[in-house]
C-alpha positions in Angstrom: -4.7 -12.7 4.0 -7.4 -10.0 3.9 -8.0 -8.3 0.6 -5.7 -5.3 0.1 -4.6 -3.0 -2.7 -0.9 -3.8 -2.5 0.5 -5.1 -5.8 1.7 -8.7 -5.4 5.4 -9.4 -5.0 5.8 -11.1 -8.4 9.1 -11.7 -10.1 12.6 -11.1 -8.7 13.6 -8.3 -6.4 17.1 -6.9 -7.1 18.8 -5.5 -3.9 21.7 -3.3 -4.9 23.9 -2.5 -2.0 26.2 0.5 -1.9 29.2 -1.0 -0.2 30.5 -4.6 -0.1 32.0 -4.6 3.3 31.2 -6.3 6.6 27.5 -5.3 6.8 26.7 -6.0 3.2 28.5 -9.4 3.0 27.0 -10.5 6.4 23.6 -9.6 5.1 24.0 -11.3 1.7 25.6 -14.4 3.2 22.9 -14.8 5.8 20.1 -14.5 3.2 21.8 -17.1 0.9 22.4 -19.5 3.8 18.8 -19.1 5.0 17.6 -20.0 1.5 19.5 -23.2 1.7 18.1 -24.1 5.1 21.5 -23.8 6.6 20.9 -21.0 9.1 18.0 -19.0 10.6 17.3 -15.3 9.9 17.3 -14.4 13.6 16.8 -10.7 14.4 14.6 -10.1 11.3 11.2 -8.9 12.3 9.8 -9.6 8.8 10.7 -13.3 9.3 9.8 -13.7 13.0 7.6 -11.0 14.4 3.8 -11.4 14.7 1.4 -8.5 14.8 -2.1 -8.5 16.2 -4.8 -7.7 13.7 -8.5 -7.4 14.7 -9.9 -7.1 18.2 -12.1 -9.2 20.5 -13.3 -12.4 18.9 -11.6 -11.4 15.6 -8.1 -11.0 17.2 -5.3 -12.9 15.5 -1.5 -12.7 15.8 0.0 -13.1 12.3 3.5 -13.0 10.7 4.0 -10.1 8.4 3.8 -12.3 5.3 0.3 -13.3 6.3 -0.8 -9.7 6.5 1.0 -8.2 3.5 2.5 -9.6 0.3 6.3 -9.7 1.1 9.0 -10.8 -1.3 10.1 -14.3 -0.7 13.8 -14.7 0.1 14.2 -17.1 -2.9 13.3 -14.2 -5.2 16.1 -11.9 -4.1 19.1 -11.1 -6.4 22.1 -9.2 -4.9 24.4 -6.7 -6.6 26.7 -4.0 -5.2 29.1 -1.2 -5.8 32.4 -0.8 -3.9 35.7 1.1 -4.2 37.4 -2.3 -3.5 37.1 -4.8 -6.4 37.0 -8.0 -4.3 33.9 -10.1 -4.8 31.4 -10.8 -2.0 33.1 -14.1 -1.0 36.6 -12.5 -0.8 35.2 -9.6 1.1 33.2 -11.8 3.6 36.4 -13.8 4.3 38.5 -10.6 4.7 36.0 -9.0 7.0 36.1 -12.0 9.4 32.6 -11.3 10.8 31.5 -14.8 9.9 33.3 -18.1 10.3 34.6 -19.8 7.2 32.1 -22.7 7.7 29.2 -20.2 7.5 30.5 -18.7 4.3 31.8 -21.6 2.2 28.4 -23.3 1.6 27.4 -20.3 -0.5 30.8 -19.5 -1.9 29.8 -20.0 -5.5 26.9 -17.5 -5.2 28.9 -15.0 -3.3 31.7 -15.1 -5.9 29.1 -14.1 -8.5 28.5 -10.9 -6.7 31.2 -8.7 -8.1 31.1 -5.0 -7.2 30.4 -2.4 -9.9 32.7 0.6 -9.9 31.8 3.0 -7.2 30.9 6.6 -7.6 33.4 7.9 -5.1 35.1 11.1 -3.9 38.0 10.6 -1.5 37.3 13.9 0.1 34.2 12.4 1.7 36.0 9.3 3.1 39.7 10.1 3.3 40.6 6.8 5.0 39.4 4.6 2.1 42.1 3.6 -0.4 40.2 1.6 -3.0 40.7 1.9 -6.8 37.5 0.4 -8.2 36.0 3.8 -9.0 34.1 5.4 -11.9 35.9 8.1 -13.8 33.2 10.8 -13.7 33.9 14.5 -14.5 30.9 15.8 -12.7 28.3 14.7 -10.1 25.8 14.6 -12.9 28.0 12.1 -14.7 28.0 10.0 -11.6 24.2 10.0 -11.6 24.0 9.0 -15.2 26.6 6.2 -14.8 24.7 4.9 -11.7 21.4 4.9 -13.5 22.9 2.9 -16.3 24.3 0.4 -13.7 20.8 0.0 -12.3 19.2 -0.5 -15.7 21.9 -3.0 -16.7 21.6 -5.0 -13.5 17.8 -5.1 -13.7 17.9 -6.4 -17.3 20.7 -8.9 -16.9 19.1 -10.5 -13.8 15.5 -10.2 -15.1 14.4 -8.3 -12.0 10.9 -7.0 -11.7 11.9 -4.4 -9.1 15.0 -2.9 -7.5 15.8 -1.5 -4.0 19.0 0.4 -3.4 20.5 0.2 0.1 23.4 2.3 1.4 25.6 0.0 3.6 28.8 1.9 2.9 30.9 4.2 5.1 29.8 7.4 6.8 30.7 10.5 4.7 32.0 13.7 6.1 29.3 15.9 7.5 27.4 17.9 4.8 25.3 20.6 6.4 21.9 21.3 4.8 22.4 24.3 2.5 19.0 25.8 1.6 20.4 27.4 -1.5 21.3 24.0 -2.9 19.2 21.4 -1.0 15.9 23.2 -0.9 14.4 22.2 -4.3 14.9 19.5 -6.9 15.7 22.2 -9.5 18.5 23.6 -7.4 19.9 20.1 -6.5 20.0 19.1 -10.2 21.7 22.4 -11.2 24.3 21.8 -8.4 25.0 18.3 -9.7 25.4 19.5 -13.3 27.6 22.4 -12.1 29.7 19.8 -10.2 29.2 21.4 -6.8 31.5 18.9 -4.9 31.0 20.7 -1.6 27.2 20.4 -1.3 26.6 17.3 -3.4 28.0 14.2 -1.7 28.4 11.0 -3.8 25.7 9.3 -1.8 23.2 11.9 -3.1 24.1 10.7 -6.6 23.2 7.1 -5.6 19.9 8.3 -4.1 18.9 10.4 -7.1 19.8 7.6 -9.5 17.8 5.1 -7.5 14.7 7.2 -7.4 15.1 8.2 -11.1 15.0 4.4 -11.9 11.9 3.8 -9.8 13.8 2.1 -7.0 13.3 2.9 -3.3 16.4 4.2 -1.5 17.4 3.4 2.1 20.2 5.4 3.8 21.9 3.1 6.3 24.6 5.7 7.4 24.0 9.1 9.1 24.8 10.9 5.8 22.7 14.0 4.9 21.8 12.3 1.5 18.0 12.0 1.4 17.4 14.1 4.5 16.9 17.3 2.4 13.7 18.9 0.9 15.1 18.4 -2.7 15.2 14.6 -2.2 11.8 14.6 -0.7 10.6 16.4 -3.8 12.3 13.8 -6.0 10.6 11.0 -4.0 7.2 12.7 -4.5 7.9 13.2 -8.2 8.9 9.6 -8.8 6.3 8.2 -6.3 9.1 6.2 -4.6 9.7 5.5 -0.9 12.8 6.8 0.9 14.0 5.8 4.4 16.8 6.8 6.6 19.0 7.5 8.3 21.6 5.3 10.0 21.0 1.7 11.0 19.9 1.5 14.7 21.9 -1.5 15.8 23.7 -1.3 19.2 24.1 1.6 21.6 21.3 3.7 20.1 18.9 0.7 20.1 19.6 0.4 23.9 19.2 4.1 24.4 15.9 4.4 22.5 14.6 1.3 24.5 16.0 2.1 27.9 15.4 5.9 28.2 11.6 5.3 28.1 12.1 3.3 31.4 13.5 6.5 33.0 10.8 8.7 31.5 7.9 6.4 32.3 9.1 5.9 35.9 9.4 9.7 36.2 13.0 9.5 37.3 15.4 12.4 36.7 18.5 12.4 34.4 21.7 14.3 35.2 23.8 12.9 32.4 24.3 10.1 29.8 27.8 9.2 28.7 28.1 6.8 25.7 31.3 5.5 24.3 32.2 2.8 21.8 35.2 0.9 20.6 35.1 -0.5 17.1 37.8 -1.9 14.8 36.3 -2.5 11.4 36.4 -0.3 8.3 33.5 1.7 9.7 35.6 2.4 12.8 38.6 3.4 10.6 36.5 5.9 8.6 34.9 7.3 11.8 38.4 7.9 13.2 38.5 10.9 10.9 36.9 13.8 12.8 34.9 15.2 9.9 33.3 11.7 9.4 32.7 11.3 13.1 30.8 14.6 13.2 28.1 13.1 10.9 27.7 10.1 13.2 27.7 12.3 16.4 24.8 14.4 15.1 22.9 11.2 14.4 23.6 9.5 17.8 23.0 12.7 19.9 19.5 13.2 18.5 17.9 10.3 20.3 17.6 11.3 23.9 16.4 14.8 23.4 13.2 13.7 21.7 12.4 11.2 24.4 13.3 12.9 27.7 12.2 16.5 27.0 12.9 19.3 29.4 9.9 21.3 28.2 7.6 18.4 29.3 9.3 17.7 32.6 11.5 20.6 33.7 12.1 19.1 37.2 13.5 15.9 35.7 15.3 16.7 32.4 16.6 20.3 32.4 20.3 20.6 31.7 21.3 16.9 31.6 24.7 16.3 29.9 24.7 14.0 26.9 28.1 12.9 25.4 28.8 10.3 22.6 32.2 9.0 21.6 33.4 6.4 19.1 37.0 5.1 19.3 38.8 3.2 16.6 40.4 0.1 18.1 41.6 -2.4 15.5 41.8 -5.6 17.7 38.0 -5.7 18.1 37.3 -5.7 14.3 33.5 -6.0 14.0 32.9 -6.8 17.6 31.9 -3.4 18.9 31.7 -2.7 22.6 29.4 0.1 23.9 29.5 1.5 27.4 26.8 3.7 28.8 27.1 5.5 32.1 23.8 7.0 33.1 23.5 9.3 36.1 19.9 9.5 37.3 18.2 10.9 40.4 15.2 9.9 42.3 13.1 10.7 45.4 14.2 14.0 46.9 16.9 14.3 44.3 19.1 11.5 45.5 21.6 10.4 42.9 21.9 6.8 41.4 23.8 5.3 38.5 23.1 2.7 35.8 25.9 1.1 33.8 25.2 -0.8 30.5 28.0 -2.7 28.7 26.8 -4.1 25.4 29.4 -6.4 23.7 27.7 -6.6 20.3 28.5 -7.6 16.8 27.9 -4.7 14.6 27.2 -6.5 11.3 25.2 -9.3 13.0 22.8 -6.7 14.3 22.8 -4.7 11.1 22.2 -7.6 8.7 18.5 -8.4 9.7 17.8 -4.6 9.6 19.0 -4.5 6.0 16.7 -7.4 5.1 13.7 -5.8 6.9 14.3 -2.3 5.4 14.7 -3.7 1.9 11.6 -5.9 2.1 9.4 -3.2 3.7 10.6 -0.5 1.3 9.7 -2.7 -1.6 6.3 -3.4 0.1 5.7 0.3 0.6 6.4 1.0 -3.1 4.0 -1.7 -4.2 1.4 -0.2 -1.8 1.8 3.2 -3.5 3.5 4.8 -0.5 6.1 7.4 -1.3 8.3 10.0 0.3 9.7 9.6 3.8 8.6 6.2 5.3 8.2 7.2 8.9 7.0 3.7 9.8 10.5 2.5 9.3 11.9 4.8 12.1 12.1 1.7 14.3 15.2 0.6 12.4 17.0 3.9 12.3 19.1 6.0 14.6 18.1 9.4 13.2 14.7 9.0 11.6 13.8 11.4 8.9 11.1 14.0 9.5 10.1 17.4 7.9 12.3 19.7 10.0 11.3 22.6 7.7 7.8 22.4 9.2 9.0 22.0 12.8 8.2 18.3 12.9 10.1 16.3 15.5 11.4 12.8 14.9 10.0 10.0 17.0 12.9 8.1 18.6 11.0 6.3 21.4 11.4 2.6 20.5 7.9 1.6 21.5 6.2 4.5 19.8 8.2 3.5 16.7 7.1 -0.1 17.0 3.4 1.1 17.1 4.0 3.1 13.9 5.5 0.0 12.2 2.6 -2.2 13.3 0.0 0.3 12.2 1.5 0.7 8.8 1.6 -3.1 8.2 -2.0 -3.3 9.3 -3.1 -0.6 7.0 -1.2 -2.0 4.0 -2.8 -5.4 4.8 -6.3 -3.9 4.7 -6.8 -3.9 8.5 -7.6 -1.0 10.8 -4.6 0.9 12.2 -5.9 0.5 15.7 -3.0 1.5 18.1 -2.5 5.1 19.3 0.9 6.7 19.9 0.6 8.1 23.4 
């Protein structure tokens, strides 16, 4: 490993997950099983991918851990919050993502992961009926209670560092309100005044994490950290933030396939995307106000890749529609259909159909691992604020929209950003351009 200025990954890393459902328990079970040598962390780039460093005679392809000091899986300690009191073993069995034979070998460890009471407001996820909730009078009380949870967990488990990961449900859409979300001062005042319209519970988790020097990762499309006030908080605490919304199935396909259309200079008339999903996420998204949050996230991808202003002959007025349908029989096995209407030489129409029968949590679990390890790495490297290099993992990557910045959604440009950041943190030259 080349000499770099990243602090070593010494001691235990506490990963505190908001939510103890399908994604969280699949993530935790997989890490625990991998540690015992009973499974492989397939889909995790930090565990499998290799990046080129150097050029010419000095060129090498190295795993991430040989470029930068990553936390070893044996040094991870899990904790969580959830509105349902069941421990991680009970939840993993209930969710039925994994077979019993893939859960039981780590039953004892999973049973030790008992959710702390959640900071929750039913108005933000009406379909959830849990009773494992904090009794907080104001949003500021939520923040203080969560900060105490983080401190207690860190001390009890002898953790050197903490990362907080949101793997809970999608909240109802909270529009950015520049009278509340513009500055840290205004955000804190709204929390103390118990502004339950503009301050979502997820914002309390994010604020508490940053206040306790823990990076925060938003795995749902919630507004949470995607506001100037939270960027200011991340700058003040010198902590990384990442978000939003895990890019697992249909949007991964979209961000990887649309560059084929763009690079080949084919035209687009319309792109219709629909999903069926039956897990708790699907249940929550069956509520129109919650689906609106997801829709905004999923719709943002194409428009930054196939731009009408760059190619008016090819991408003017194409129709883009996204749908999610709750269908209980499928549980976690999501199915995504994409119908893509394109046109080619002399305007002749053609169609592409993509049918992705995916497993939502199986795709999300390795993203959770990578996002936690890389956010922890970023913190040790002294990086803070929005971590744009993690856009690869996210449906709706954060960017400074107040300055007219546009998100990068093109999968291969995102991969270049990721590789360059790893190179830089490893003491190598960031030597790839984003074209």
